[in-house]
C-alpha positions as CSV (number, residue, x, y, z in Angstrom):
1,M,-8.4,-0.6,-6.7
2,Q,-5.3,1.6,-8.3
3,R,-1.8,1.1,-9.0
4,D,-0.2,3.6,-6.9
5,Y,-2.8,2.5,-3.8
6,Q,-1.9,-1.3,-4.3
7,E,2.1,-0.1,-4.4
8,L,1.8,1.9,-0.9
9,L,-0.4,-1.2,0.5
10,I,3.4,-4.0,-0.3
11,L,5.3,0.0,0.5
12,R,3.4,0.1,4.0
13,N,3.7,-3.3,5.4
14,I,6.5,-5.0,3.9
15,N,9.6,-5.8,6.1
16,Q,12.7,-7.3,6.6
17,N,11.4,-10.6,7.4
18,T,7.6,-10.4,6.3
19,S,6.6,-13.9,4.2
20,Q,4.4,-13.3,0.9
21,P,1.7,-15.1,2.5
22,R,1.8,-13.0,5.2
23,L,1.7,-9.6,4.4
24,A,-1.5,-11.0,1.2
25,K,-3.4,-11.5,4.5
26,E,-2.2,-8.1,5.4
27,V,-3.1,-6.4,2.8
28,G,-6.0,-8.5,1.4
29,F,-4.5,-9.6,-2.1
30,S,-3.4,-12.6,-3.5
31,V,-0.5,-14.1,-2.8
32,G,0.2,-13.8,-6.4
33,K,-0.9,-10.4,-6.8
34,V,1.6,-10.3,-3.6
35,N,4.1,-11.9,-6.0
36,F,3.1,-9.2,-9.3
37,I,3.4,-6.1,-7.1
38,I,6.6,-6.9,-5.6
39,K,8.3,-8.2,-8.8
40,A,6.8,-4.5,-10.1
41,L,8.5,-2.6,-7.1
42,V,12.1,-4.5,-7.5
43,D,12.2,-4.1,-11.8
44,K,11.3,0.5,-10.2
45,G,14.2,-0.4,-8.0
46,L,12.2,0.7,-5.3
47,L,12.7,-2.4,-3.2
48,K,16.0,-4.9,-2.8
49,C,15.1,-8.7,-2.1
50,D,17.8,-10.6,-1.4
51,R,17.9,-14.9,-1.1
52,F,18.6,-17.5,2.4
53,I,18.3,-20.3,3.6
54,S,16.0,-20.3,6.8
55,S,17.2,-22.4,10.1
56,N,14.6,-24.9,8.8
57,N,16.2,-25.2,5.4
58,K,13.6,-23.1,3.1
59,M,14.1,-20.8,0.8
60,K,13.3,-17.1,2.1
61,Y,13.8,-14.3,1.0
62,S,14.4,-10.5,3.2
63,Y,12.6,-7.0,1.7
64,L,14.1,-3.8,2.0
65,L,13.0,-0.4,1.4
66,T,15.6,1.3,-1.0
67,D,16.6,5.1,-1.1
68,D,14.0,5.6,-4.2
69,G,11.1,3.3,-2.0
70,I,11.5,5.1,0.6
71,R,10.6,8.3,-1.1
72,E,8.0,6.5,-3.2
73,K,6.2,5.5,-0.2
74,M,6.4,9.2,0.8
75,V,5.0,10.4,-3.2
76,L,2.5,8.0,-2.4
77,T,0.9,7.8,0.7
78,K,1.3,12.2,0.4
79,K,-1.2,11.8,-3.0
80,F,-3.5,9.6,-1.0
81,I,-3.5,11.9,1.8
82,D,-4.9,14.5,-1.1
83,R,-7.0,12.3,-2.2
84,K,-8.7,11.6,0.6
85,K,-9.0,15.2,1.6
86,T,-10.4,15.8,-1.7
87,E,-13.5,12.8,-1.3
88,Y,-13.9,14.4,2.4
89,E,-14.7,17.6,0.8
90,E,-16.5,16.7,-2.0
91,L,-18.7,14.6,0.9
92,Q,-19.1,18.2,3.4
93,R,-20.3,19.7,0.4
94,E,-23.0,17.1,-1.0
95,Y,-24.2,16.7,3.2
96,E,-24.4,20.4,4.1
97,I,-26.3,20.9,0.8
98,D,-28.6,17.7,2.1
99,V,-28.8,19.7,5.3
100,A,-29.6,23.1,3.4
101,K,-32.8,21.3,1.8
102,W,-34.0,18.9,4.6
103,G,-32.6,19.7,7.5
104,K,-29.9,17.5,9.8
105,T,-30.7,14.2,11.7
106,K,-31.0,13.8,14.9
């Protein structure tokens, strides 16, 4: 899986009250991988992370996309859509070649 796509999944699914285990489950990554990507996003200035103590005295984190993070999410989303359009067009061409050679399926 490409790094851009992994970051896009995190940027799309993270919110202020997201826990890393919950986020890992939503995107299908290990908690360690989510933690690694979140740290990279924080280092890039795309995500802000604040610690706080919850009502049951546990240390928790609050996540917030920065303005740069919002822009990067938009850029990565556009790249993803463009890549999927290209893949679709290639599959469509292959399908048309197969139909010309073998005829349509039922």
